[in-house]
C-alpha positions in Angstrom: -17.4 -12.8 7.6 -16.6 -10.1 5.1 -13.1 -11.3 4.4 -10.5 -13.3 6.2 -7.6 -11.1 7.2 -4.6 -11.3 9.5 -3.9 -7.6 10.2 -3.7 -5.6 13.4 -6.9 -3.7 12.9 -9.8 -4.1 10.5 -13.1 -2.2 10.1 -15.9 -2.1 7.5 -17.3 1.3 6.6 -20.4 1.8 4.5 -20.9 4.7 2.1 -24.2 6.4 2.9 -24.9 7.3 -0.7 -23.9 4.2 -2.6 -24.5 1.7 0.2 -21.2 0.0 -0.7 -19.0 -1.4 2.0 -15.3 -1.0 2.2 -12.9 -3.1 4.3 -10.0 -1.1 5.8 -7.2 -3.3 6.9 -4.6 -1.6 9.0 -1.1 -2.8 9.8 0.6 -1.0 12.7 4.4 -0.9 12.8 6.7 0.7 15.2 9.6 1.3 12.8 11.0 4.6 14.0 14.3 3.1 15.1 14.6 1.4 11.7 14.8 4.7 9.9 12.5 6.2 7.2 10.4 4.1 5.0 10.0 4.0 1.2 8.3 1.8 -1.3 11.5 -0.3 -1.2 11.0 -1.0 2.5 10.3 -4.7 3.2 7.3 -4.0 5.5 5.8 -1.6 2.9 6.3 -4.2 0.1 4.7 -6.9 2.2 1.6 -4.7 2.8 1.3 -3.9 -0.9 1.6 -7.6 -1.7 -1.1 -8.4 0.9 -3.4 -5.8 -0.6 -3.2 -7.4 -4.0 -3.6 -10.9 -2.6 -6.7 -9.8 -0.7 -8.1 -8.1 -3.8 -7.4 -11.2 -6.0 -9.3 -13.4 -3.5 -12.1 -11.0 -3.1 -12.6 -9.2 -6.5 -16.1 -8.0 -5.7 -15.1 -6.3 -2.5 -13.8 -2.8 -1.9 -10.5 -3.1 0.1 -8.2 -0.4 1.4 -5.0 -1.2 3.2 -3.5 1.2 5.7 0.1 1.1 6.9 0.4 3.0 10.1 4.0 3.6 11.1 6.2 5.8 13.4 8.7 6.2 10.6 9.2 9.2 8.4 8.7 8.8 4.6 11.8 9.1 2.4 12.7 9.1 -1.3 13.7 5.8 -2.9 17.5 5.4 -3.2 17.5 2.6 -5.7 15.0 2.4 -8.6 13.9 6.0 -8.2 10.7 7.1 -9.7 11.1 9.2 -12.8 9.6 12.3 -11.3 11.9 12.1 -8.2 9.0 12.2 -5.8 8.7 10.1 -2.7 7.0 6.8 -3.9 4.7 6.6 -0.9 3.4 10.1 -1.6 2.7 9.0 -5.1 1.0 5.8 -3.9 -1.2 7.9 -1.5 -2.2 10.3 -4.3 -2.2 8.1 -7.4 -3.9 9.5 -10.5 -3.9 9.3 -14.2 -0.7 11.4 -14.4 1.5 9.2 -12.2 0.0 5.7 -12.4 2.3 4.6 -15.1 5.4 5.5 -13.1 4.1 3.8 -10.0 3.2 0.6 -11.9 6.6 0.5 -13.6 8.4 1.1 -10.3 6.4 -1.7 -8.5 7.0 -4.1 -11.4 10.8 -3.4 -11.2 10.8 -4.1 -7.4 8.9 -7.4 -8.0 11.3 -8.5 -10.7 14.4 -7.8 -8.5 13.0 -10.0 -5.7 12.6 -13.0 -7.9 
């Protein structure tokens, strides 16, 4: 077994050039009636937490986590990101220019929960 997971879908893909395998764990949520989602949404936070737990338990594995939802993506109302963008868009397109904002934001969310 590559990795023990408890998600709705999981598949392993292998890069033809590097020969490295990547696990893609997908969680499917019908959240349309709950309204739009943000990084503040409980289901999204749970997925992010699971990604980090899986990565901690399997540091030598490539892991991607996909959150498949019927909801639209919205901007965060509380704890807004400095640049005002939608947090999930930043997560999906993280780079050297925005990684600091994303880390700070996720750290604030984590501190507020505990």
